[in-house]
Predicted model as a PDB file, atoms N, CA, C, CB and O in Angstrom, pLDDT in the B-factor column:
MODEL        1                                                                  
ATOM      1  N   MET A   1      -8.745  -2.485  14.299  1.00 87.00           N  
ATOM      2  CA  MET A   1      -8.394  -0.867  14.028  1.00 87.00           C  
ATOM      3  C   MET A   1      -8.881  -0.001  13.068  1.00 87.00           C  
ATOM      4  CB  MET A   1      -7.163  -0.689  13.757  1.00 87.00           C  
ATOM      5  O   MET A   1      -8.497  -0.096  11.902  1.00 87.00           O  
ATOM      6  N   GLU A   2      -9.677   0.830  13.418  1.00 92.00           N  
ATOM      7  CA  GLU A   2      -9.966   1.419  11.969  1.00 92.00           C  
ATOM      8  C   GLU A   2      -9.004   2.584  11.620  1.00 92.00           C  
ATOM      9  CB  GLU A   2     -11.514   1.994  11.861  1.00 92.00           C  
ATOM     10  O   GLU A   2      -8.570   3.479  12.345  1.00 92.00           O  
ATOM     11  N   VAL A   3      -8.783   2.310  10.251  1.00 94.00           N  
ATOM     12  CA  VAL A   3      -7.909   3.381   9.681  1.00 94.00           C  
ATOM     13  C   VAL A   3      -8.778   4.065   8.750  1.00 94.00           C  
ATOM     14  CB  VAL A   3      -6.589   2.855   8.969  1.00 94.00           C  
ATOM     15  O   VAL A   3      -9.749   3.465   8.289  1.00 94.00           O  
ATOM     16  N   LYS A   4      -8.448   5.642   8.325  1.00 95.00           N  
ATOM     17  CA  LYS A   4      -8.446   6.590   7.477  1.00 95.00           C  
ATOM     18  C   LYS A   4      -7.633   7.107   6.834  1.00 95.00           C  
ATOM     19  CB  LYS A   4      -8.784   7.250   7.792  1.00 95.00           C  
ATOM     20  O   LYS A   4      -6.763   7.752   7.419  1.00 95.00           O  
ATOM     21  N   ILE A   5      -7.624   7.014   5.467  1.00 96.00           N  
ATOM     22  CA  ILE A   5      -6.624   7.388   4.640  1.00 96.00           C  
ATOM     23  C   ILE A   5      -6.891   8.422   3.685  1.00 96.00           C  
ATOM     24  CB  ILE A   5      -6.201   6.356   4.025  1.00 96.00           C  
ATOM     25  O   ILE A   5      -7.639   8.164   2.741  1.00 96.00           O  
ATOM     26  N   GLY A   6      -6.214   9.921   3.844  1.00 96.00           N  
ATOM     27  CA  GLY A   6      -6.660  10.660   2.629  1.00 96.00           C  
ATOM     28  C   GLY A   6      -6.048  10.771   1.726  1.00 96.00           C  
ATOM     29  O   GLY A   6      -4.892  10.592   2.108  1.00 96.00           O  
ATOM     30  N   VAL A   7      -6.050  11.004   0.471  1.00 96.00           N  
ATOM     31  CA  VAL A   7      -5.620  10.788  -0.644  1.00 96.00           C  
ATOM     32  C   VAL A   7      -5.702  12.255  -1.541  1.00 96.00           C  
ATOM     33  CB  VAL A   7      -6.396   9.594  -1.149  1.00 96.00           C  
ATOM     34  O   VAL A   7      -6.722  12.857  -1.879  1.00 96.00           O  
ATOM     35  N   GLN A   8      -4.433  12.574  -1.777  1.00 96.00           N  
ATOM     36  CA  GLN A   8      -4.533  13.775  -2.599  1.00 96.00           C  
ATOM     37  C   GLN A   8      -5.496  14.020  -3.757  1.00 96.00           C  
ATOM     38  CB  GLN A   8      -3.376  13.932  -3.099  1.00 96.00           C  
ATOM     39  O   GLN A   8      -5.503  13.178  -4.655  1.00 96.00           O  
ATOM     40  N   HIS A   9      -5.958  14.618  -3.806  1.00 94.00           N  
ATOM     41  CA  HIS A   9      -7.048  14.903  -5.407  1.00 94.00           C  
ATOM     42  C   HIS A   9      -8.082  14.157  -5.333  1.00 94.00           C  
ATOM     43  CB  HIS A   9      -6.425  14.457  -7.000  1.00 94.00           C  
ATOM     44  O   HIS A   9      -8.831  14.278  -6.302  1.00 94.00           O  
ATOM     45  N   ALA A  10      -8.522  13.167  -4.264  1.00 93.00           N  
ATOM     46  CA  ALA A  10      -9.558  12.256  -4.021  1.00 93.00           C  
ATOM     47  C   ALA A  10     -10.770  13.025  -3.225  1.00 93.00           C  
ATOM     48  CB  ALA A  10      -8.959  11.014  -3.208  1.00 93.00           C  
ATOM     49  O   ALA A  10     -10.569  13.818  -2.304  1.00 93.00           O  
ATOM     50  N   PRO A  11     -11.930  12.697  -3.679  1.00 93.00           N  
ATOM     51  CA  PRO A  11     -13.013  13.405  -3.141  1.00 93.00           C  
ATOM     52  C   PRO A  11     -13.090  12.573  -1.595  1.00 93.00           C  
ATOM     53  CB  PRO A  11     -14.484  13.305  -4.228  1.00 93.00           C  
ATOM     54  O   PRO A  11     -13.311  13.216  -0.568  1.00 93.00           O  
ATOM     55  N   ARG A  12     -12.903  11.245  -1.578  1.00 95.00           N  
ATOM     56  CA  ARG A  12     -13.204  10.610  -0.473  1.00 95.00           C  
ATOM     57  C   ARG A  12     -12.262   9.814   0.186  1.00 95.00           C  
ATOM     58  CB  ARG A  12     -14.153   9.956  -0.691  1.00 95.00           C  
ATOM     59  O   ARG A  12     -11.299   9.383  -0.448  1.00 95.00           O  
ATOM     60  N   GLU A  13     -12.401   9.572   1.322  1.00 95.00           N  
ATOM     61  CA  GLU A  13     -10.887   9.016   2.288  1.00 95.00           C  
ATOM     62  C   GLU A  13     -11.061   7.542   2.191  1.00 95.00           C  
ATOM     63  CB  GLU A  13     -10.795   9.510   4.247  1.00 95.00           C  
ATOM     64  O   GLU A  13     -12.183   7.090   1.965  1.00 95.00           O  
ATOM     65  N   ILE A  14     -10.198   6.883   2.319  1.00 95.00           N  
ATOM     66  CA  ILE A  14     -10.587   5.479   2.438  1.00 95.00           C  
ATOM     67  C   ILE A  14     -10.646   4.922   3.915  1.00 95.00           C  
ATOM     68  CB  ILE A  14      -9.606   4.652   1.628  1.00 95.00           C  
ATOM     69  O   ILE A  14      -9.886   5.196   4.843  1.00 95.00           O  
ATOM     70  N   VAL A  15     -11.646   4.142   3.907  1.00 94.00           N  
ATOM     71  CA  VAL A  15     -11.695   3.629   5.285  1.00 94.00           C  
ATOM     72  C   VAL A  15     -11.568   2.140   5.485  1.00 94.00           C  
ATOM     73  CB  VAL A  15     -12.928   4.035   5.879  1.00 94.00           C  
ATOM     74  O   VAL A  15     -12.307   1.384   4.854  1.00 94.00           O  
ATOM     75  N   LEU A  16     -10.568   1.629   6.424  1.00 93.00           N  
ATOM     76  CA  LEU A  16     -10.850   0.320   6.203  1.00 93.00           C  
ATOM     77  C   LEU A  16     -10.679  -0.459   7.872  1.00 93.00           C  
ATOM     78  CB  LEU A  16      -9.728  -0.256   4.918  1.00 93.00           C  
ATOM     79  O   LEU A  16     -10.121   0.170   8.771  1.00 93.00           O  
ATOM     80  N   GLU A  17     -11.116  -1.566   8.054  1.00 92.00           N  
ATOM     81  CA  GLU A  17     -10.525  -2.357   9.298  1.00 92.00           C  
ATOM     82  C   GLU A  17      -9.688  -3.178   9.204  1.00 92.00           C  
ATOM     83  CB  GLU A  17     -11.279  -3.002   9.953  1.00 92.00           C  
ATOM     84  O   GLU A  17      -9.733  -4.272   8.642  1.00 92.00           O  
ATOM     85  N   SER A  18      -8.683  -2.573   9.885  1.00 90.00           N  
ATOM     86  CA  SER A  18      -7.339  -3.878   9.685  1.00 90.00           C  
ATOM     87  C   SER A  18      -7.389  -4.696  10.923  1.00 90.00           C  
ATOM     88  CB  SER A  18      -5.511  -3.212   9.580  1.00 90.00           C  
ATOM     89  O   SER A  18      -8.048  -4.619  11.960  1.00 90.00           O  
ATOM     90  N   GLY A  19      -6.596  -5.399  10.535  1.00 87.00           N  
ATOM     91  CA  GLY A  19      -5.838  -6.714  11.781  1.00 87.00           C  
ATOM     92  C   GLY A  19      -4.810  -6.601  12.159  1.00 87.00           C  
ATOM     93  O   GLY A  19      -4.298  -7.353  12.988  1.00 87.00           O  
ATOM     94  N   GLN A  20      -4.078  -5.287  11.451  1.00 88.00           N  
ATOM     95  CA  GLN A  20      -2.514  -4.984  12.080  1.00 88.00           C  
ATOM     96  C   GLN A  20      -2.661  -4.057  13.211  1.00 88.00           C  
ATOM     97  CB  GLN A  20      -1.406  -4.228  10.955  1.00 88.00           C  
ATOM     98  O   GLN A  20      -3.580  -3.238  13.255  1.00 88.00           O  
ATOM     99  N   SER A  21      -1.851  -4.163  14.040  1.00 89.00           N  
ATOM    100  CA  SER A  21      -1.573  -3.382  15.155  1.00 89.00           C  
ATOM    101  C   SER A  21      -1.316  -1.923  14.662  1.00 89.00           C  
ATOM    102  CB  SER A  21      -0.381  -3.973  15.935  1.00 89.00           C  
ATOM    103  O   SER A  21      -1.059  -1.574  13.510  1.00 89.00           O  
ATOM    104  N   ALA A  22      -1.466  -0.965  16.035  1.00 89.00           N  
ATOM    105  CA  ALA A  22      -1.286   0.429  15.534  1.00 89.00           C  
ATOM    106  C   ALA A  22      -0.004   0.559  15.412  1.00 89.00           C  
ATOM    107  CB  ALA A  22      -1.815   1.512  16.343  1.00 89.00           C  
ATOM    108  O   ALA A  22       0.312   1.422  14.593  1.00 89.00           O  
ATOM    109  N   GLU A  23       0.955  -0.042  15.983  1.00 92.00           N  
ATOM    110  CA  GLU A  23       2.395   0.370  15.403  1.00 92.00           C  
ATOM    111  C   GLU A  23       2.960  -0.208  14.628  1.00 92.00           C  
ATOM    112  CB  GLU A  23       3.288   0.457  16.114  1.00 92.00           C  
ATOM    113  O   GLU A  23       4.117   0.175  14.451  1.00 92.00           O  
ATOM    114  N   ASP A  24       2.573  -1.148  13.956  1.00 92.00           N  
ATOM    115  CA  ASP A  24       2.607  -2.008  12.024  1.00 92.00           C  
ATOM    116  C   ASP A  24       2.086  -0.975  11.288  1.00 92.00           C  
ATOM    117  CB  ASP A  24       1.376  -3.656  11.565  1.00 92.00           C  
ATOM    118  O   ASP A  24       2.724  -0.607  10.302  1.00 92.00           O  
ATOM    119  N   VAL A  25       0.760  -0.278  11.650  1.00 93.00           N  
ATOM    120  CA  VAL A  25      -0.235   0.492  10.867  1.00 93.00           C  
ATOM    121  C   VAL A  25       1.244   2.012  10.578  1.00 93.00           C  
ATOM    122  CB  VAL A  25      -2.164   0.951  12.123  1.00 93.00           C  
ATOM    123  O   VAL A  25       1.740   2.322   9.494  1.00 93.00           O  
ATOM    124  N   GLU A  26       1.456   2.428  11.510  1.00 94.00           N  
ATOM    125  CA  GLU A  26       2.276   3.451  12.074  1.00 94.00           C  
ATOM    126  C   GLU A  26       3.798   3.680  11.327  1.00 94.00           C  
ATOM    127  CB  GLU A  26       2.439   3.052  13.597  1.00 94.00           C  
ATOM    128  O   GLU A  26       4.429   4.652  10.911  1.00 94.00           O  
ATOM    129  N   ARG A  27       4.021   2.136  11.408  1.00 94.00           N  
ATOM    130  CA  ARG A  27       5.643   1.862  10.922  1.00 94.00           C  
ATOM    131  C   ARG A  27       5.564   1.996   9.239  1.00 94.00           C  
ATOM    132  CB  ARG A  27       6.299   0.020  11.442  1.00 94.00           C  
ATOM    133  O   ARG A  27       6.367   2.591   8.520  1.00 94.00           O  
ATOM    134  N   ALA A  28       4.313   1.240   8.820  1.00 94.00           N  
ATOM    135  CA  ALA A  28       4.191   1.155   7.503  1.00 94.00           C  
ATOM    136  C   ALA A  28       4.049   2.425   6.733  1.00 94.00           C  
ATOM    137  CB  ALA A  28       3.185   0.366   7.268  1.00 94.00           C  
ATOM    138  O   ALA A  28       4.422   2.599   5.573  1.00 94.00           O  
ATOM    139  N   VAL A  29       3.376   3.427   7.637  1.00 94.00           N  
ATOM    140  CA  VAL A  29       3.151   5.018   7.075  1.00 94.00           C  
ATOM    141  C   VAL A  29       4.663   5.523   6.989  1.00 94.00           C  
ATOM    142  CB  VAL A  29       2.120   6.154   8.270  1.00 94.00           C  
ATOM    143  O   VAL A  29       5.173   6.009   5.979  1.00 94.00           O  
ATOM    144  N   ALA A  30       5.465   5.273   8.556  1.00 95.00           N  
ATOM    145  CA  ALA A  30       6.563   6.064   8.113  1.00 95.00           C  
ATOM    146  C   ALA A  30       7.580   5.619   7.109  1.00 95.00           C  
ATOM    147  CB  ALA A  30       7.215   6.374   9.157  1.00 95.00           C  
ATOM    148  O   ALA A  30       8.437   6.435   6.770  1.00 95.00           O  
ATOM    149  N   ASP A  31       7.580   4.338   6.563  1.00 94.00           N  
ATOM    150  CA  ASP A  31       8.552   3.757   5.464  1.00 94.00           C  
ATOM    151  C   ASP A  31       8.018   4.343   4.451  1.00 94.00           C  
ATOM    152  CB  ASP A  31       8.675   2.196   5.237  1.00 94.00           C  
ATOM    153  O   ASP A  31       8.852   4.545   3.569  1.00 94.00           O  
ATOM    154  N   ALA A  32       6.698   4.799   4.134  1.00 94.00           N  
ATOM    155  CA  ALA A  32       6.098   5.295   2.957  1.00 94.00           C  
ATOM    156  C   ALA A  32       6.556   6.535   2.743  1.00 94.00           C  
ATOM    157  CB  ALA A  32       4.721   5.296   2.971  1.00 94.00           C  
ATOM    158  O   ALA A  32       6.931   7.037   1.683  1.00 94.00           O  
ATOM    159  N   LEU A  33       6.491   7.065   3.981  1.00 93.00           N  
ATOM    160  CA  LEU A  33       6.631   8.774   3.830  1.00 93.00           C  
ATOM    161  C   LEU A  33       8.321   8.983   3.918  1.00 93.00           C  
ATOM    162  CB  LEU A  33       5.692   9.788   5.362  1.00 93.00           C  
ATOM    163  O   LEU A  33       8.809  10.072   3.615  1.00 93.00           O  
ATOM    164  N   ALA A  34       9.124   7.898   4.338  1.00 94.00           N  
ATOM    165  CA  ALA A  34      10.420   8.399   4.637  1.00 94.00           C  
ATOM    166  C   ALA A  34      11.315   7.808   3.053  1.00 94.00           C  
ATOM    167  CB  ALA A  34      11.032   7.651   6.372  1.00 94.00           C  
ATOM    168  O   ALA A  34      12.533   7.760   2.882  1.00 94.00           O  
ATOM    169  N   GLY A  35      10.267   7.437   2.124  1.00 90.00           N  
ATOM    170  CA  GLY A  35      11.028   7.002   0.799  1.00 90.00           C  
ATOM    171  C   GLY A  35      11.033   5.582   0.955  1.00 90.00           C  
ATOM    172  O   GLY A  35      10.722   5.053  -0.112  1.00 90.00           O  
ATOM    173  N   LYS A  36      11.257   4.776   1.841  1.00 92.00           N  
ATOM    174  CA  LYS A  36      11.685   3.584   1.799  1.00 92.00           C  
ATOM    175  C   LYS A  36      10.829   2.423   1.213  1.00 92.00           C  
ATOM    176  CB  LYS A  36      12.014   3.369   2.975  1.00 92.00           C  
ATOM    177  O   LYS A  36      11.118   1.234   1.075  1.00 92.00           O  
ATOM    178  N   SER A  37       9.823   3.028   0.945  1.00 89.00           N  
ATOM    179  CA  SER A  37       8.761   2.051  -0.017  1.00 89.00           C  
ATOM    180  C   SER A  37       7.806   3.239  -0.942  1.00 89.00           C  
ATOM    181  CB  SER A  37       7.480   0.891   1.215  1.00 89.00           C  
ATOM    182  O   SER A  37       7.432   4.301  -0.444  1.00 89.00           O  
ATOM    183  N   GLN A  38       7.516   2.825  -2.347  1.00 93.00           N  
ATOM    184  CA  GLN A  38       6.999   3.912  -2.854  1.00 93.00           C  
ATOM    185  C   GLN A  38       5.465   3.680  -2.588  1.00 93.00           C  
ATOM    186  CB  GLN A  38       7.434   4.122  -4.327  1.00 93.00           C  
ATOM    187  O   GLN A  38       4.819   4.706  -2.799  1.00 93.00           O  
ATOM    188  N   LEU A  39       4.832   2.777  -2.246  1.00 94.00           N  
ATOM    189  CA  LEU A  39       3.386   2.365  -1.777  1.00 94.00           C  
ATOM    190  C   LEU A  39       3.479   2.240  -0.478  1.00 94.00           C  
ATOM    191  CB  LEU A  39       2.793   1.077  -2.341  1.00 94.00           C  
ATOM    192  O   LEU A  39       4.504   1.824   0.062  1.00 94.00           O  
ATOM    193  N   LEU A  40       2.148   2.677   0.325  1.00 95.00           N  
ATOM    194  CA  LEU A  40       1.752   2.059   1.489  1.00 95.00           C  
ATOM    195  C   LEU A  40       0.378   0.927   1.607  1.00 95.00           C  
ATOM    196  CB  LEU A  40       1.543   3.224   2.320  1.00 95.00           C  
ATOM    197  O   LEU A  40      -0.835   0.877   1.407  1.00 95.00           O  
ATOM    198  N   SER A  41       1.298   0.260   1.983  1.00 94.00           N  
ATOM    199  CA  SER A  41       0.375  -1.219   1.656  1.00 94.00           C  
ATOM    200  C   SER A  41      -0.106  -1.694   3.133  1.00 94.00           C  
ATOM    201  CB  SER A  41       1.475  -2.689   0.831  1.00 94.00           C  
ATOM    202  O   SER A  41       0.689  -2.056   4.000  1.00 94.00           O  
ATOM    203  N   LEU A  42      -1.187  -1.656   3.262  1.00 94.00           N  
ATOM    204  CA  LEU A  42      -2.355  -2.301   4.209  1.00 94.00           C  
ATOM    205  C   LEU A  42      -3.083  -3.338   4.137  1.00 94.00           C  
ATOM    206  CB  LEU A  42      -3.223  -1.655   4.354  1.00 94.00           C  
ATOM    207  O   LEU A  42      -3.631  -3.405   3.037  1.00 94.00           O  
ATOM    208  N   VAL A  43      -3.425  -4.481   5.067  1.00 92.00           N  
ATOM    209  CA  VAL A  43      -4.390  -5.543   5.083  1.00 92.00           C  
ATOM    210  C   VAL A  43      -5.747  -5.345   5.879  1.00 92.00           C  
ATOM    211  CB  VAL A  43      -3.711  -6.689   5.613  1.00 92.00           C  
ATOM    212  O   VAL A  43      -5.750  -5.080   7.081  1.00 92.00           O  
ATOM    213  N   ASP A  44      -6.881  -5.488   5.135  1.00 91.00           N  
ATOM    214  CA  ASP A  44      -8.150  -5.369   6.234  1.00 91.00           C  
ATOM    215  C   ASP A  44      -8.409  -6.460   6.619  1.00 91.00           C  
ATOM    216  CB  ASP A  44      -9.456  -4.829   5.825  1.00 91.00           C  
ATOM    217  O   ASP A  44      -7.690  -7.377   6.223  1.00 91.00           O  
ATOM    218  N   GLU A  45      -9.513  -6.748   7.516  1.00 90.00           N  
ATOM    219  CA  GLU A  45      -9.704  -7.841   8.237  1.00 90.00           C  
ATOM    220  C   GLU A  45     -10.050  -8.702   7.046  1.00 90.00           C  
ATOM    221  CB  GLU A  45     -10.746  -7.719   9.414  1.00 90.00           C  
ATOM    222  O   GLU A  45      -9.228  -9.615   7.124  1.00 90.00           O  
ATOM    223  N   HIS A  46     -10.640  -8.874   6.218  1.00 90.00           N  
ATOM    224  CA  HIS A  46     -11.246  -9.791   4.981  1.00 90.00           C  
ATOM    225  C   HIS A  46      -9.558 -10.305   4.155  1.00 90.00           C  
ATOM    226  CB  HIS A  46     -12.574  -8.525   3.641  1.00 90.00           C  
ATOM    227  O   HIS A  46      -9.501 -11.324   3.467  1.00 90.00           O  
ATOM    228  N   GLY A  47      -8.418  -9.472   4.375  1.00 91.00           N  
ATOM    229  CA  GLY A  47      -7.318 -10.190   3.446  1.00 91.00           C  
ATOM    230  C   GLY A  47      -7.295  -9.751   2.407  1.00 91.00           C  
ATOM    231  O   GLY A  47      -6.665 -10.309   1.508  1.00 91.00           O  
ATOM    232  N   ARG A  48      -8.038  -8.512   2.199  1.00 93.00           N  
ATOM    233  CA  ARG A  48      -7.986  -7.274   0.961  1.00 93.00           C  
ATOM    234  C   ARG A  48      -6.592  -6.926   1.507  1.00 93.00           C  
ATOM    235  CB  ARG A  48      -9.355  -5.737   0.958  1.00 93.00           C  
ATOM    236  O   ARG A  48      -6.106  -7.261   2.587  1.00 93.00           O  
ATOM    237  N   LYS A  49      -6.027  -6.141   0.476  1.00 94.00           N  
ATOM    238  CA  LYS A  49      -4.780  -5.017   0.175  1.00 94.00           C  
ATOM    239  C   LYS A  49      -5.099  -4.239  -0.042  1.00 94.00           C  
ATOM    240  CB  LYS A  49      -3.894  -5.012  -0.653  1.00 94.00           C  
ATOM    241  O   LYS A  49      -6.133  -4.208  -0.709  1.00 94.00           O  
ATOM    242  N   VAL A  50      -4.514  -3.131   0.318  1.00 94.00           N  
ATOM    243  CA  VAL A  50      -5.150  -1.653  -0.081  1.00 94.00           C  
ATOM    244  C   VAL A  50      -3.290  -0.887  -0.213  1.00 94.00           C  
ATOM    245  CB  VAL A  50      -6.583  -0.747   1.650  1.00 94.00           C  
ATOM    246  O   VAL A  50      -2.435  -0.794   0.669  1.00 94.00           O  
ATOM    247  N   LEU A  51      -3.254  -0.560  -1.349  1.00 95.00           N  
ATOM    248  CA  LEU A  51      -2.112   0.255  -1.752  1.00 95.00           C  
ATOM    249  C   LEU A  51      -2.436   1.682  -2.345  1.00 95.00           C  
ATOM    250  CB  LEU A  51      -1.342  -0.525  -2.763  1.00 95.00           C  
ATOM    251  O   LEU A  51      -3.235   1.883  -3.260  1.00 95.00           O  
ATOM    252  N   VAL A  52      -1.799   2.508  -1.778  1.00 95.00           N  
ATOM    253  CA  VAL A  52      -1.730   3.755  -2.072  1.00 95.00           C  
ATOM    254  C   VAL A  52      -0.569   4.295  -1.879  1.00 95.00           C  
ATOM    255  CB  VAL A  52      -2.552   4.379  -1.522  1.00 95.00           C  
ATOM    256  O   VAL A  52       0.063   4.262  -0.823  1.00 95.00           O  
ATOM    257  N   PRO A  53      -0.118   5.017  -3.292  1.00 96.00           N  
ATOM    258  CA  PRO A  53       1.102   5.806  -3.596  1.00 96.00           C  
ATOM    259  C   PRO A  53       1.383   6.459  -2.600  1.00 96.00           C  
ATOM    260  CB  PRO A  53       1.070   6.658  -4.643  1.00 96.00           C  
ATOM    261  O   PRO A  53       0.505   7.263  -2.285  1.00 96.00           O  
ATOM    262  N   ALA A  54       2.713   6.429  -1.647  1.00 95.00           N  
ATOM    263  CA  ALA A  54       3.572   7.110  -0.592  1.00 95.00           C  
ATOM    264  C   ALA A  54       3.321   9.068  -1.231  1.00 95.00           C  
ATOM    265  CB  ALA A  54       5.654   6.272  -0.728  1.00 95.00           C  
ATOM    266  O   ALA A  54       3.038  10.018  -0.501  1.00 95.00           O  
ATOM    267  N   ASP A  55       3.521   9.101  -2.558  1.00 94.00           N  
ATOM    268  CA  ASP A  55       3.524  10.725  -2.475  1.00 94.00           C  
ATOM    269  C   ASP A  55       2.018  11.070  -3.178  1.00 94.00           C  
ATOM    270  CB  ASP A  55       5.023  11.533  -3.474  1.00 94.00           C  
ATOM    271  O   ASP A  55       1.892  11.821  -4.145  1.00 94.00           O  
ATOM    272  N   ARG A  56       1.065  10.470  -2.596  1.00 95.00           N  
ATOM    273  CA  ARG A  56      -0.082  10.930  -3.007  1.00 95.00           C  
ATOM    274  C   ARG A  56      -0.912  11.262  -1.158  1.00 95.00           C  
ATOM    275  CB  ARG A  56      -0.858   9.577  -4.239  1.00 95.00           C  
ATOM    276  O   ARG A  56      -1.962  11.830  -0.859  1.00 95.00           O  
ATOM    277  N   LEU A  57      -0.090  10.752  -0.492  1.00 96.00           N  
ATOM    278  CA  LEU A  57      -0.887  10.160   1.382  1.00 96.00           C  
ATOM    279  C   LEU A  57      -0.923  11.871   1.626  1.00 96.00           C  
ATOM    280  CB  LEU A  57       0.633   8.824   3.123  1.00 96.00           C  
ATOM    281  O   LEU A  57       0.084  12.579   1.666  1.00 96.00           O  
ATOM    282  N   ALA A  58      -2.416  12.370   1.785  1.00 95.00           N  
ATOM    283  CA  ALA A  58      -2.465  13.413   2.847  1.00 95.00           C  
ATOM    284  C   ALA A  58      -2.764  13.424   4.011  1.00 95.00           C  
ATOM    285  CB  ALA A  58      -3.032  14.151   2.639  1.00 95.00           C  
ATOM    286  O   ALA A  58      -2.783  14.485   4.635  1.00 95.00           O  
ATOM    287  N   TYR A  59      -3.142  11.956   4.722  1.00 95.00           N  
ATOM    288  CA  TYR A  59      -3.049  12.078   5.920  1.00 95.00           C  
ATOM    289  C   TYR A  59      -3.459  10.390   6.354  1.00 95.00           C  
ATOM    290  CB  TYR A  59      -3.982  13.368   6.428  1.00 95.00           C  
ATOM    291  O   TYR A  59      -4.173   9.754   5.578  1.00 95.00           O  
ATOM    292  N   VAL A  60      -2.992   9.800   7.533  1.00 95.00           N  
ATOM    293  CA  VAL A  60      -3.700   8.774   7.714  1.00 95.00           C  
ATOM    294  C   VAL A  60      -4.046   8.805   9.358  1.00 95.00           C  
ATOM    295  CB  VAL A  60      -2.930   7.532   7.147  1.00 95.00           C  
ATOM    296  O   VAL A  60      -3.261   9.141  10.245  1.00 95.00           O  
ATOM    297  N   GLU A  61      -5.147   8.453   9.488  1.00 95.00           N  
ATOM    298  CA  GLU A  61      -5.800   8.619  11.012  1.00 95.00           C  
ATOM    299  C   GLU A  61      -6.060   7.298  11.835  1.00 95.00           C  
ATOM    300  CB  GLU A  61      -7.282   9.347  10.906  1.00 95.00           C  
ATOM    301  O   GLU A  61      -7.143   6.748  11.636  1.00 95.00           O  
ATOM    302  N   LEU A  62      -5.346   6.835  12.570  1.00 93.00           N  
ATOM    303  CA  LEU A  62      -5.952   5.513  13.518  1.00 93.00           C  
ATOM    304  C   LEU A  62      -6.648   5.362  14.418  1.00 93.00           C  
ATOM    305  CB  LEU A  62      -5.312   4.911  14.053  1.00 93.00           C  
ATOM    306  O   LEU A  62      -6.123   6.012  15.321  1.00 93.00           O  
ATOM    307  N   GLY A  63      -7.422   4.963  14.740  1.00 89.00           N  
ATOM    308  CA  GLY A  63      -8.024   4.607  16.055  1.00 89.00           C  
ATOM    309  C   GLY A  63      -8.979   3.465  16.315  1.00 89.00           C  
ATOM    310  O   GLY A  63      -9.381   2.803  15.358  1.00 89.00           O  
ATOM    311  N   GLU A  64      -9.326   3.219  17.414  1.00 76.00           N  
ATOM    312  CA  GLU A  64     -10.133   1.784  17.637  1.00 76.00           C  
ATOM    313  C   GLU A  64     -11.172   1.860  17.198  1.00 76.00           C  
ATOM    314  CB  GLU A  64     -10.387   1.267  18.905  1.00 76.00           C  
ATOM    315  O   GLU A  64     -11.859   2.878  17.282  1.00 76.00           O  
ATOM    316  N   PRO A  65     -11.627   0.479  16.458  1.00 62.00           N  
ATOM    317  CA  PRO A  65     -12.715   0.159  16.171  1.00 62.00           C  
ATOM    318  C   PRO A  65     -13.982   0.497  17.181  1.00 62.00           C  
ATOM    319  CB  PRO A  65     -12.516  -1.058  15.912  1.00 62.00           C  
ATOM    320  O   PRO A  65     -13.616   0.408  18.353  1.00 62.00           O  
ATOM    321  N   ALA A  66     -15.202   0.816  17.055  1.00 56.00           N  
ATOM    322  CA  ALA A  66     -15.899   0.855  17.855  1.00 56.00           C  
ATOM    323  C   ALA A  66     -16.698  -0.168  17.990  1.00 56.00           C  
ATOM    324  CB  ALA A  66     -16.342   1.749  17.803  1.00 56.00           C  
ATOM    325  O   ALA A  66     -17.091  -0.711  16.958  1.00 56.00           O  
ATOM    326  N   PRO A  67     -17.160  -0.712  19.366  1.00 63.00           N  
ATOM    327  CA  PRO A  67     -17.937  -2.323  19.801  1.00 63.00           C  
ATOM    328  C   PRO A  67     -19.044  -2.442  19.130  1.00 63.00           C  
ATOM    329  CB  PRO A  67     -18.441  -2.591  21.396  1.00 63.00           C  
ATOM    330  O   PRO A  67     -19.932  -1.590  19.137  1.00 63.00           O  
ATOM    331  N   ARG A  68     -19.072  -3.367  18.583  1.00 62.00           N  
ATOM    332  CA  ARG A  68     -20.493  -3.858  17.702  1.00 62.00           C  
ATOM    333  C   ARG A  68     -21.720  -4.153  18.764  1.00 62.00           C  
ATOM    334  CB  ARG A  68     -20.182  -5.486  16.733  1.00 62.00           C  
ATOM    335  O   ARG A  68     -21.728  -4.963  19.691  1.00 62.00           O  
ATOM    336  N   LYS A  69     -22.747  -3.248  18.342  1.00 62.00           N  
ATOM    337  CA  LYS A  69     -23.846  -3.662  19.170  1.00 62.00           C  
ATOM    338  C   LYS A  69     -24.746  -4.820  18.835  1.00 62.00           C  
ATOM    339  CB  LYS A  69     -24.624  -2.622  19.297  1.00 62.00           C  
ATOM    340  O   LYS A  69     -25.266  -5.050  17.744  1.00 62.00           O  
ATOM    341  N   VAL A  70     -24.838  -5.456  19.862  1.00 69.00           N  
ATOM    342  CA  VAL A  70     -25.533  -7.113  19.271  1.00 69.00           C  
ATOM    343  C   VAL A  70     -26.724  -7.000  20.662  1.00 69.00           C  
ATOM    344  CB  VAL A  70     -23.980  -9.088  19.379  1.00 69.00           C  
ATOM    345  O   VAL A  70     -26.540  -6.779  21.859  1.00 69.00           O  
ATOM    346  N   GLY A  71     -28.016  -7.271  19.832  1.00 67.00           N  
ATOM    347  CA  GLY A  71     -29.420  -7.410  20.591  1.00 67.00           C  
ATOM    348  C   GLY A  71     -30.310  -6.254  20.039  1.00 67.00           C  
ATOM    349  O   GLY A  71     -30.129  -5.556  19.041  1.00 67.00           O  
ATOM    350  N   PHE A  72     -31.361  -6.237  20.993  1.00 71.00           N  
ATOM    351  CA  PHE A  72     -32.128  -5.230  21.079  1.00 71.00           C  
ATOM    352  C   PHE A  72     -32.720  -4.382  22.114  1.00 71.00           C  
ATOM    353  CB  PHE A  72     -32.807  -5.550  20.599  1.00 71.00           C  
ATOM    354  O   PHE A  72     -33.840  -3.872  22.121  1.00 71.00           O  
ATOM    355  N   GLY A  73     -31.670  -4.306  23.096  1.00 65.00           N  
ATOM    356  CA  GLY A  73     -32.152  -3.653  24.408  1.00 65.00           C  
ATOM    357  C   GLY A  73     -31.976  -1.978  24.156  1.00 65.00           C  
ATOM    358  O   GLY A  73     -31.589  -1.525  23.079  1.00 65.00           O  
ATOM    359  N   ALA A  74     -32.254  -1.306  25.093  1.00 65.00           N  
ATOM    360  CA  ALA A  74     -32.541   0.225  25.299  1.00 65.00           C  
ATOM    361  C   ALA A  74     -30.910   0.393  25.429  1.00 65.00           C  
ATOM    362  CB  ALA A  74     -33.681   0.787  26.830  1.00 65.00           C  
ATOM    363  O   ALA A  74     -30.143  -0.419  25.945  1.00 65.00           O  
ATOM    364  N   LEU A  75     -30.590   1.604  24.852  1.00 60.00           N  
ATOM    365  CA  LEU A  75     -29.060   2.004  25.432  1.00 60.00           C  
ATOM    366  C   LEU A  75     -29.181   3.025  26.408  1.00 60.00           C  
ATOM    367  CB  LEU A  75     -28.007   2.590  24.295  1.00 60.00           C  
ATOM    368  O   LEU A  75     -28.177   3.469  26.965  1.00 60.00           O  
TER     369      LEU A  75                                                      
ENDMDL                                                                          
END                                                                             
């Protein structure tokens, strides 16, 4: 699943492919915004952990990954 995170006072958004389900990501964002944790913590496909301070979150966009195109055929 593709996750885009906007961070206040940062010129670029954070984009990562996460192996977590949409529900898991949504729960982590809700917990961070509700003050249950001070950091939004997500793990990408390669096992890298992304930590964003909850008070700096501008937005989080959840989307399905685009299917990978393989081959040389015409579209």
